[in-house]
Structures are given as C-alpha cells and as structure tokens.
C-alpha positions as CSV (number, residue, x, y, z in Angstrom):
1,M,15.5,-30.4,63.4
2,T,12.7,-30.8,60.9
3,Q,11.4,-27.3,60.3
4,D,14.4,-25.2,59.2
5,T,17.4,-25.9,57.0
6,T,19.9,-25.0,59.7
7,E,20.0,-23.5,63.2
8,Q,21.8,-20.5,61.8
9,S,19.0,-19.8,59.3
10,A,16.4,-20.2,62.1
11,K,18.2,-17.6,64.2
12,H,18.5,-15.4,61.2
13,H,14.8,-15.4,60.5
14,A,14.0,-15.1,64.2
15,N,16.1,-11.9,64.4
16,G,14.5,-10.8,61.2
17,V,11.0,-11.2,62.7
18,R,12.0,-9.1,65.7
19,K,13.5,-6.4,63.5
20,L,10.4,-6.3,61.3
21,H,8.1,-6.1,64.3
22,S,10.1,-3.2,65.6
23,S,10.0,-1.6,62.2
24,V,6.2,-2.0,62.0
25,L,5.8,-0.4,65.4
26,A,8.0,2.5,64.5
27,R,6.3,3.1,61.2
28,R,2.8,3.2,62.9
29,K,4.0,6.0,65.0
30,S,5.1,8.0,62.0
31,T,3.2,9.3,59.0
32,H,0.5,7.2,57.2
33,G,2.7,7.1,54.1
34,D,5.3,5.1,56.1
35,F,2.7,2.8,57.6
36,L,3.1,0.2,54.8
37,L,6.2,-1.9,54.5
38,N,7.8,-1.9,51.1
39,N,7.5,-5.0,48.9
40,E,10.9,-6.5,49.9
41,D,10.3,-6.1,53.7
42,F,6.7,-7.4,53.4
43,R,7.6,-10.5,51.5
44,F,10.4,-11.3,54.1
45,A,7.8,-10.8,56.8
46,A,5.5,-13.2,54.9
47,D,8.2,-15.8,54.7
48,C,8.8,-15.5,58.4
49,E,5.2,-15.9,59.2
50,R,4.9,-18.9,57.0
51,M,7.8,-20.6,58.9
52,R,6.1,-19.8,62.2
53,V,2.9,-21.5,60.9
54,D,4.9,-24.5,59.7
55,R,6.4,-24.8,63.2
56,N,3.4,-24.4,65.4
57,G,0.6,-25.6,63.2
58,S,-1.4,-22.4,63.3
59,V,-3.0,-20.5,60.4
60,L,-2.2,-17.4,58.4
61,S,-4.4,-15.3,56.2
62,L,-3.3,-12.8,53.6
63,L,-5.6,-9.9,52.6
64,L,-4.9,-8.4,49.2
65,V,-6.5,-5.1,48.3
66,R,-6.4,-3.2,45.0
67,L,-7.5,0.4,45.2
68,K,-9.5,1.7,42.2
69,Y,-7.6,4.9,42.2
70,Q,-3.9,4.3,42.9
71,N,-2.5,7.7,43.8
72,P,-0.7,8.9,46.9
73,D,-3.8,10.6,48.4
74,D,-6.0,7.5,48.0
75,L,-3.3,5.3,49.4
76,S,-2.8,7.6,52.4
77,F,-6.6,7.6,53.0
78,F,-6.8,3.8,52.8
79,A,-3.7,3.5,55.1
80,R,-5.5,5.5,57.8
81,I,-8.6,3.3,57.5
82,L,-6.4,0.2,57.7
83,E,-4.4,1.5,60.7
84,G,-7.6,1.9,62.7
85,R,-8.8,-1.6,61.9
86,I,-5.9,-4.1,62.1
87,R,-4.2,-5.5,65.2
88,I,-0.7,-4.6,66.3
89,T,0.3,-8.2,65.3
90,D,-0.9,-7.7,61.8
91,T,1.6,-6.6,59.1
92,P,0.6,-4.3,56.2
93,G,2.6,-3.7,53.1
94,L,2.6,-2.3,49.6
95,L,3.4,-4.7,46.8
96,D,5.3,-3.9,43.6
97,D,2.1,-4.4,41.6
98,G,0.3,-1.6,43.6
99,R,-1.8,-3.8,45.8
100,V,-2.0,-3.3,49.6
101,A,-1.4,-6.6,51.4
102,V,-2.0,-7.4,55.1
103,L,-0.6,-10.5,57.0
104,L,-3.2,-11.6,59.5
105,P,-1.6,-14.2,61.9
106,D,-3.8,-16.8,63.6
107,T,-6.7,-15.7,61.4
108,K,-8.8,-17.9,59.1
109,A,-10.1,-16.8,55.7
110,T,-13.5,-15.9,57.2
111,G,-11.8,-13.5,59.6
112,A,-9.8,-11.9,56.9
113,W,-12.9,-11.4,54.8
114,K,-14.4,-9.6,57.8
115,V,-11.5,-7.2,57.8
116,A,-12.0,-6.7,54.0
117,E,-15.7,-5.9,54.6
118,D,-14.9,-3.4,57.4
119,V,-12.4,-1.4,55.3
120,S,-14.5,-1.6,52.2
121,E,-17.7,-0.3,53.7
122,V,-16.0,3.1,54.4
123,Y,-16.3,3.6,50.6
124,P,-19.8,4.2,49.0
125,P,-21.2,1.2,47.0
126,G,-20.1,1.3,43.4
127,P,-17.0,1.2,41.2
128,G,-14.9,3.1,43.6
129,R,-14.7,0.4,46.2
130,P,-11.5,-1.5,46.7
131,E,-11.2,-5.0,45.1
132,C,-10.2,-7.6,47.7
133,D,-9.1,-11.2,47.8
134,V,-8.0,-13.5,50.6
135,L,-5.5,-16.3,50.8
136,E,-5.3,-18.8,53.7
137,Y,-2.1,-20.7,54.6
138,P,-1.8,-23.6,54.7
139,N,-4.2,-24.8,52.0
140,A,-7.3,-26.4,53.4
141,D,-7.0,-29.3,50.9
142,R,-4.2,-29.2,48.4
143,T,-5.1,-32.6,47.0
144,R,-7.7,-30.7,44.9
145,G,-5.0,-29.0,42.9
146,H,-5.4,-27.8,39.4
147,D,-4.3,-29.2,36.1
148,A,-1.8,-27.3,34.0
149,D,-4.0,-27.2,31.0
150,D,-7.3,-26.0,32.5
151,S,-6.4,-24.1,35.7
152,F,-7.6,-20.5,36.2
153,E,-4.7,-18.1,36.7
154,S,-5.3,-14.5,37.8
155,E,-3.1,-11.6,36.9
156,D,-0.6,-12.3,39.6
157,G,-0.3,-16.0,38.8
158,F,-2.4,-17.5,41.6
159,G,-3.8,-20.9,40.7
160,S,-7.2,-22.2,41.5
161,S,-8.7,-23.6,44.7
162,E,-12.1,-25.0,45.6
163,D,-12.3,-24.0,49.2
164,A,-15.7,-22.4,49.6
165,S,-14.8,-21.1,53.0
166,D,-12.5,-18.6,51.3
167,E,-15.5,-16.7,49.8
168,P,-16.5,-13.3,51.1
169,T,-19.6,-13.2,53.3
170,G,-20.6,-9.6,52.6
171,D,-20.7,-6.8,50.0
172,V,-17.0,-7.0,49.0
173,E,-15.6,-6.8,45.5
174,T,-13.1,-9.5,44.7
175,T,-10.2,-9.3,42.2
176,R,-11.4,-12.4,40.4
177,P,-14.5,-13.1,38.3
178,A,-17.5,-14.3,40.4
179,D,-17.6,-17.7,38.6
180,K,-14.0,-18.4,39.4
181,P,-12.8,-20.2,42.5
182,A,-10.6,-18.5,45.1
183,P,-6.8,-18.5,44.5
184,T,-4.3,-20.7,46.4
185,N,-1.5,-19.2,48.4
186,E,1.7,-20.8,47.2
187,F,2.2,-18.6,44.2
188,F,2.4,-15.6,46.5
189,F,5.3,-17.2,48.3
190,A,7.0,-18.2,45.1
191,R,9.9,-16.1,44.0
192,K,10.2,-14.5,40.6
193,M,12.9,-16.0,38.5
194,P,15.9,-13.6,38.0
195,L,16.5,-12.5,34.4
196,W,20.0,-14.0,34.4
197,K,18.6,-17.4,35.3
198,R,16.0,-17.3,32.6
199,A,18.6,-16.2,30.0
200,L,20.9,-19.1,31.1
201,D,18.0,-21.5,30.8
202,V,17.0,-20.4,27.3
203,V,20.5,-20.5,26.0
204,G,21.6,-23.7,27.8
205,G,18.3,-25.4,27.2
206,T,18.4,-24.7,23.4
207,I,22.0,-25.8,23.1
208,G,21.3,-28.9,25.1
209,L,18.2,-29.9,23.1
210,V,19.8,-29.4,19.8
211,A,22.9,-31.3,20.8
212,S,20.9,-34.2,22.2
213,L,18.5,-34.6,19.2
214,P,20.6,-37.3,17.5
215,I,20.8,-39.2,20.8
216,L,17.1,-38.8,21.4
217,A,16.3,-40.1,17.9
218,V,18.4,-43.2,18.4
219,A,17.1,-43.8,21.9
220,A,13.5,-43.3,20.9
221,V,13.8,-45.9,18.2
222,A,15.4,-48.3,20.7
223,V,12.6,-47.8,23.2
224,K,9.9,-48.3,20.6
225,A,11.5,-51.4,19.2
226,S,12.3,-53.1,22.5
227,S,8.9,-52.8,24.3
228,H,5.3,-52.1,23.7
229,G,4.2,-48.5,24.2
230,P,5.3,-44.9,23.2
231,A,8.9,-43.8,23.0
232,F,8.3,-40.9,25.4
233,F,6.7,-40.8,28.8
234,K,4.9,-37.7,30.2
235,Q,3.9,-37.2,33.8
236,Q,2.3,-34.4,35.9
237,R,4.7,-32.9,38.3
238,E,4.4,-30.0,40.8
239,G,6.6,-27.0,40.0
240,H,7.0,-23.3,40.7
241,G,4.4,-22.3,43.4
242,G,2.7,-25.6,43.2
243,E,1.8,-25.3,39.5
244,H,1.2,-28.6,37.8
245,F,3.1,-29.1,34.5
246,T,3.8,-32.0,32.1
247,M,7.3,-33.3,32.4
248,W,8.8,-35.3,29.5
249,K,11.2,-38.3,29.6
250,L,12.2,-41.1,27.4
251,R,10.1,-44.1,28.6
252,T,12.2,-46.5,30.7
253,M,9.4,-48.6,32.2
254,Q,6.5,-50.8,31.2
255,V,3.4,-48.9,30.0
256,D,1.4,-49.9,33.2
257,A,4.2,-48.8,35.5
258,E,2.1,-46.1,37.2
259,A,-0.6,-48.6,38.1
260,M,2.0,-50.9,39.7
261,K,3.6,-48.1,41.8
262,Q,1.3,-48.4,44.8
263,D,2.0,-52.2,45.2
264,L,5.7,-51.5,45.1
265,R,5.6,-48.6,47.6
266,R,6.6,-50.8,50.5
267,F,9.9,-51.6,48.8
268,S,10.9,-48.0,48.3
269,Q,14.4,-47.3,49.6
270,Q,13.8,-43.6,50.1
271,D,11.9,-42.5,53.2
272,G,9.2,-39.8,53.1
273,P,6.8,-39.4,50.2
274,A,9.3,-39.8,47.4
275,F,9.5,-43.2,45.7
276,K,13.0,-44.5,44.9
277,M,13.8,-48.2,44.3
278,K,16.9,-49.9,43.1
279,K,16.4,-52.6,40.5
280,D,12.8,-51.5,39.9
281,P,11.0,-54.5,38.3
282,R,9.0,-52.1,36.0
283,T,12.2,-51.0,34.2
284,T,12.7,-52.4,30.7
285,A,16.0,-53.6,29.3
286,V,16.7,-50.5,27.3
287,G,15.3,-48.4,30.1
288,K,18.0,-49.7,32.5
289,F,20.7,-48.3,30.2
290,L,18.8,-45.0,29.7
291,R,18.4,-44.5,33.5
292,W,22.0,-45.6,34.2
293,S,23.2,-42.9,31.7
294,S,20.5,-40.4,32.6
295,M,19.7,-40.1,28.9
296,D,16.0,-40.5,29.8
297,E,16.1,-37.0,31.2
298,L,17.2,-35.3,28.0
299,P,13.7,-34.4,26.8
300,Q,13.5,-32.1,29.8
301,F,15.5,-29.5,27.9
302,W,12.2,-28.8,26.2
303,N,10.6,-28.2,29.6
304,V,13.4,-25.8,30.4
305,I,12.9,-23.9,27.1
306,K,9.2,-23.6,27.8
307,G,9.8,-22.3,31.4
308,D,8.3,-25.2,33.3
309,M,11.7,-26.1,34.6
310,S,15.2,-24.6,34.9
311,L,18.6,-26.1,34.3
312,V,19.3,-25.9,38.0
313,G,16.7,-26.2,40.8
314,P,15.0,-28.7,43.1
315,R,13.9,-31.8,41.3
316,P,10.2,-31.8,40.6
317,L,8.2,-34.6,42.3
318,P,5.2,-36.3,40.9
319,V,2.0,-34.6,42.0
320,D,0.9,-37.3,44.5
321,E,4.3,-37.3,46.2
322,S,4.6,-33.5,46.3
323,I,1.2,-33.0,47.9
324,S,2.1,-35.5,50.5
325,C,5.1,-33.4,51.6
326,Q,4.8,-31.5,54.9
327,N,4.2,-27.8,54.7
328,W,7.8,-26.9,55.5
329,Q,9.0,-29.2,52.8
330,R,6.9,-27.5,50.2
331,R,8.9,-24.4,50.6
332,R,11.1,-26.0,47.9
333,L,8.4,-24.9,45.5
334,Q,9.3,-21.3,45.9
335,V,11.6,-21.6,42.9
336,T,11.3,-23.2,39.5
337,P,12.3,-26.9,39.6
338,G,15.4,-28.0,37.7
339,M,17.1,-30.8,35.8
340,T,19.9,-30.9,38.3
341,C,20.4,-29.7,41.9
342,T,22.6,-30.2,44.9
343,W,20.9,-33.5,45.9
344,Q,21.3,-34.7,42.3
345,V,25.1,-34.1,42.1
346,C,26.1,-34.8,45.7
347,E,23.9,-37.2,47.7
348,R,21.3,-38.8,45.4
349,G,19.8,-41.8,47.1
350,N,22.1,-41.6,50.1
351,V,20.3,-39.2,52.4
352,S,16.9,-39.0,54.1
353,F,14.1,-37.1,52.5
354,D,14.3,-34.4,55.1
355,E,18.0,-33.8,54.3
356,W,17.2,-33.9,50.6
357,V,14.7,-31.1,51.2
358,R,17.1,-29.1,53.4
359,M,19.6,-29.2,50.5
360,D,16.8,-27.8,48.2
361,L,16.0,-25.1,50.8
362,R,19.6,-24.0,51.0
363,Y,19.6,-23.6,47.3
364,V,16.3,-21.6,47.4
365,K,17.8,-19.3,50.0
366,D,21.2,-18.7,48.4
367,H,21.1,-19.5,44.6
368,T,23.3,-17.3,42.4
369,L,24.6,-17.4,38.9
370,W,27.9,-18.9,40.2
371,E,26.1,-21.5,42.2
372,D,24.1,-22.6,39.2
373,L,27.2,-22.8,37.0
374,R,29.0,-24.8,39.7
375,L,26.2,-27.3,39.9
376,L,26.1,-27.6,36.1
377,L,29.8,-28.3,36.0
378,L,29.4,-31.0,38.8
379,T,26.5,-32.7,37.0
380,L,28.6,-34.6,34.4
381,P,31.1,-36.0,37.0
382,S,28.3,-37.1,39.2
383,L,26.7,-39.0,36.3
384,L,30.0,-40.6,35.4
385,M,30.5,-41.7,39.0
386,Q,26.9,-43.1,39.0
387,K,25.8,-41.7,42.4
388,G,22.5,-42.8,43.9
389,M,19.5,-44.7,42.8
390,R,18.2,-44.6,39.3
C-alpha cells in the first residue's frame, strides 16, 4: 500500500466520504440555510477528496467566495444561487472565516472560474459582487515555490503560485490584488496548530535554547577553529503547508557540501527523495561528533520559538527533496515540522521512505499533548542508543 497510512484509515475515510455524501444529499433537500456543510465537515470532505485525487491521479478545484455583506439573508440568497449551479458531486461549505467554499471534483481551475463567473453575474457590477478565488490540486508546478522572505501571503495564509491558468477569464473579483499571483492549495489543507502545542513549543523551546547556549558557544568555536567557513549552517526547508523557511544548524560539513550532494546522490542509503548517507565524506572531524551527539540540531530551538518548527512533528526536508515527494507523501506538510518525531526516535535510517512518511501521517492524524510528551521523553534514550544514520 502506497497511498494511505493503514488499511483501517483507508476504510475510515471511505466510510466518511459515504456519510458526507449522504449528508450533502440530505441537506440539499432541506432549507437553504442547511445547504452548506459546517467548517469541520467541509474540511474533512476536502481531505477525503484530496486522498481520492492522490489515488487516482485526477484533479480537484476549490472555489472560495467571500460575500460583501455577510449576513444570514445574503448567505441564504447566495446558497440558492449556488444550489442551482453546482453538480450533485460538488460539495459546498461555510468556513470559519465566513467564506463559502465549494469542492469541485474532476474540475480544473478554468472550470472552477466558470462557476465563479456564473454565480457572480447574478449580482450587478460594482462593489456588491462576491470576491472569488480558485485553488487547483495538485499544484501544476510546485517547483516554482516561493521563498520565505519574499512570498506573498493572503489573509488566510495561502502562499504564491505562478500558474497563469488559475486566472479568472471573465468579470470576476478576486480576493487578492490584481498584481499578485494566484495562491497555492497546500495551506488550505494545512491544519491550524492547537494552542496547547504552541504553548508547549514556546516554553520548551525557550528553556531548550537557554540551556543549550553554553554548549552552542563552545561548539561554535570548535567548528570555526577546525574548518574554513561559518559556525552555523542555514538551509531552506519546506514546512507547514509547503511554506519555505530557513532552518538553522551547527555546520558539520565542508562549506561546498551542497554542491557535492548531487554527485553523492547515488550513494544514498535512504530510498525515495531523501538523502541519507553513512560516513558522508563531506562531514568534518568536529562535525562527526556533533552529528553523533545531535548537538548540531540545537539551534533549531530558535526555529521552534519563531514558529517555523515545533518540538514534535515530521522532520522538515530540504526544499528539493520535499518537492520531489509524491502527492500523498506531501500530506505530512499538514502540520508544523518538528525537531523530533516518531521516525526520529524509533526507526531512523532503518525503514523505507514510504514507511517513514506513514509514521508521519499517523502522527498528523492522531497527535495529542500526551503523544508529544511521550515522543519528547523518548528522544533522549534514542540519542543515547544512537539509532539510525547521522
């Protein structure tokens, strides 16, 4: 099995799709106020549709509509318009931020924009028209991702894309400035971090950074004195919702290590897009000890405090490796990446990349405060036992 974490979860979601489909049919037979799924049900339906697309290689578009006047009467009026336009297989919902969203299976962005035009033309031209935007899954070309420092981010956290096919073809108002590119879809599927998790990260990250400062100072001097180059190494990684961020580490390799990576790719002992190599020739003498002890990861407490990372979550991959993942594997980006995770403490370097991702997806599905605390407690023993490749 390569598309779902377990057979049980596949059956669970299949049953969920059937229940949601029945729910949509029932609601369409009732009042217009009940025509739209609530935020929780709609996002579950979106996750199910995403998995369907990952399995069969089809396409999914998402139409997002913000009404100018968000009151019950206007919402009911728009629901009636929408009910007369969309197909029985489409799923409408009302998001927590007040926008109306519609899942359009087997529909490209151009088709979704046609729906947007049809429902918008009911309103007279002017400021009273709904504002629309369209997302298409999967991304047409995710290699043209955005940089963390210069990306456009709309009010709901969607990053930028350059796919011109996502542009409206008619007189439709969009939710973004005319000179900005269309948003990508992965932030929509990303899950909001629970307050308890952010609180744990801020407290734990602060304690960890303060406690590790003496170690970092000594290690930085050793790195600087033993080899040419800076004491710290920074690299672009893909994180929550596919957002790019700069991850910090103590430098353990030669300064030209990244340039040598492609030549060493054939020696990688990890299958899939991830690069893992025992006795990496790029590693410096001091770097070997830092990697052996995992002290090179200590600067990531700063990433945790900033919110780029969490104490616990799927390990962030370098951008080139992450964008090479299959669509179903990229569901690990639904949560904030972490310093430690199930793979890190249990099977690092000893499983296939698919199984590594399945561990991440199980965490995405079931993470709780107690699971995070359990993995944090298991991290130190796993380091002492020196599991996996460094």
